[in-house]
C-alpha positions as CSV (number, residue, x, y, z in Angstrom):
1,Q,39.6,-59.4,-161.8
2,V,39.2,-56.0,-163.4
3,Q,42.0,-53.9,-164.8
4,L,41.6,-50.1,-165.3
5,A,43.9,-47.6,-167.2
6,E,43.3,-43.9,-167.1
7,S,44.4,-41.3,-169.7
8,G,43.7,-37.8,-170.6
9,G,45.1,-35.7,-167.8
10,G,47.2,-32.6,-168.2
11,L,47.7,-28.9,-167.6
12,V,44.8,-26.6,-168.6
13,Q,44.0,-23.0,-167.9
14,P,41.0,-22.0,-165.7
15,G,37.8,-22.3,-167.7
16,G,39.2,-24.9,-170.0
17,S,38.2,-28.5,-170.6
18,L,39.7,-32.0,-170.4
19,R,38.3,-35.4,-171.1
20,L,39.5,-38.3,-169.0
21,S,39.2,-41.9,-170.3
22,C,39.3,-45.2,-168.4
23,I,39.8,-48.4,-170.4
24,V,38.3,-51.3,-168.6
25,S,39.4,-54.9,-169.1
26,G,39.0,-58.3,-167.4
27,S,35.7,-59.4,-165.8
28,I,33.7,-56.5,-167.2
29,D,30.3,-58.2,-166.8
30,S,30.9,-58.3,-163.0
31,I,31.1,-54.6,-162.7
32,R,28.3,-52.9,-160.7
33,T,29.3,-49.3,-160.5
34,M,32.1,-47.2,-162.1
35,R,33.3,-44.1,-160.3
36,W,35.8,-41.3,-160.8
37,Y,37.6,-40.2,-157.7
38,R,40.1,-37.4,-157.2
39,Q,42.7,-36.6,-154.5
40,A,44.3,-33.2,-154.1
41,P,47.5,-32.7,-152.2
42,G,46.9,-32.9,-148.4
43,K,43.2,-33.9,-148.9
44,Q,41.3,-37.1,-148.7
45,R,40.2,-38.9,-151.9
46,E,36.7,-38.0,-152.9
47,V,34.1,-39.3,-155.3
48,V,33.6,-37.0,-158.2
49,A,31.0,-38.9,-160.3
50,L,29.6,-42.4,-160.6
51,I,27.6,-44.4,-163.2
52,T,25.8,-47.6,-162.4
53,K,25.3,-50.6,-164.5
54,G,21.8,-49.4,-165.3
55,G,23.2,-46.0,-166.4
56,T,22.2,-43.9,-163.4
57,T,24.7,-41.1,-162.8
58,S,25.5,-39.0,-159.8
59,Y,27.9,-36.1,-159.1
60,V,29.5,-34.4,-156.1
61,D,27.9,-30.9,-155.7
62,S,31.1,-29.1,-156.6
63,V,31.2,-30.5,-160.2
64,K,27.5,-30.6,-161.0
65,G,26.8,-28.8,-164.3
66,R,30.5,-28.9,-165.3
67,F,31.4,-32.6,-165.4
68,T,29.7,-35.4,-167.2
69,I,30.4,-39.1,-166.7
70,S,29.6,-41.5,-169.5
71,R,30.4,-45.0,-170.7
72,D,30.9,-46.7,-174.1
73,D,30.1,-50.4,-173.7
74,A,31.3,-51.2,-177.2
75,K,34.7,-49.7,-176.4
76,N,34.8,-50.8,-172.7
77,T,35.6,-47.2,-171.6
78,V,34.3,-44.8,-169.1
79,A,34.9,-41.1,-169.6
80,L,34.8,-38.0,-167.5
81,Q,34.2,-34.8,-169.6
82,M,35.3,-31.8,-167.5
83,N,34.3,-28.3,-168.6
84,G,34.7,-25.0,-166.9
85,L,37.7,-26.2,-164.9
86,K,38.8,-24.4,-161.8
87,P,42.1,-24.4,-159.9
88,E,40.3,-26.3,-157.1
89,D,39.8,-29.2,-159.6
90,T,43.5,-29.8,-159.5
91,A,44.1,-33.4,-158.3
92,V,45.1,-36.9,-159.3
93,Y,42.0,-38.5,-160.8
94,Y,41.4,-42.2,-160.4
95,C,39.0,-44.6,-162.1
96,N,37.3,-47.1,-159.9
97,A,35.2,-50.2,-160.5
98,A,33.1,-52.0,-157.9
99,A,32.6,-55.5,-159.0
100,G,31.2,-58.8,-158.0
101,Q,28.8,-59.8,-155.2
102,M,31.1,-58.2,-152.6
103,F,31.5,-54.9,-154.6
104,T,35.3,-55.4,-154.6
105,D,37.1,-52.2,-155.5
106,Y,39.6,-52.0,-158.4
107,W,41.7,-48.9,-159.1
108,G,43.6,-47.4,-162.0
109,Q,47.0,-45.8,-161.6
110,G,45.6,-42.2,-161.6
111,T,46.1,-39.3,-164.0
112,Q,47.2,-35.8,-163.0
113,V,44.9,-32.8,-163.7
114,T,46.4,-29.4,-163.1
115,V,44.3,-26.3,-163.6
116,S,46.5,-23.2,-163.6
117,S,47.1,-20.0,-165.5
């Protein structure tokens, strides 16, 4: 079992920055990949960024060059640094872990990010 808890969301003006954090606990050694997803009202949940156990990162095209995913193994956290935020980045952001041989999905409760002037 893996437990995830996000924090760091809020209201920010266009062009601003936010840093989301995901605290990971439980069977940490079983985690294969960590992802940040987001879901905007009326839209499907989409993958924003991922980081593998080996440290490889990947991003959806719409956030490349603006968002950075990272992890701190000593603190058991995964972060999403978001710069140059746009109104279209407004969504609930979820932390996700794929763990074990079956790549079982675990989810946090989500944190709201609102980009508005």
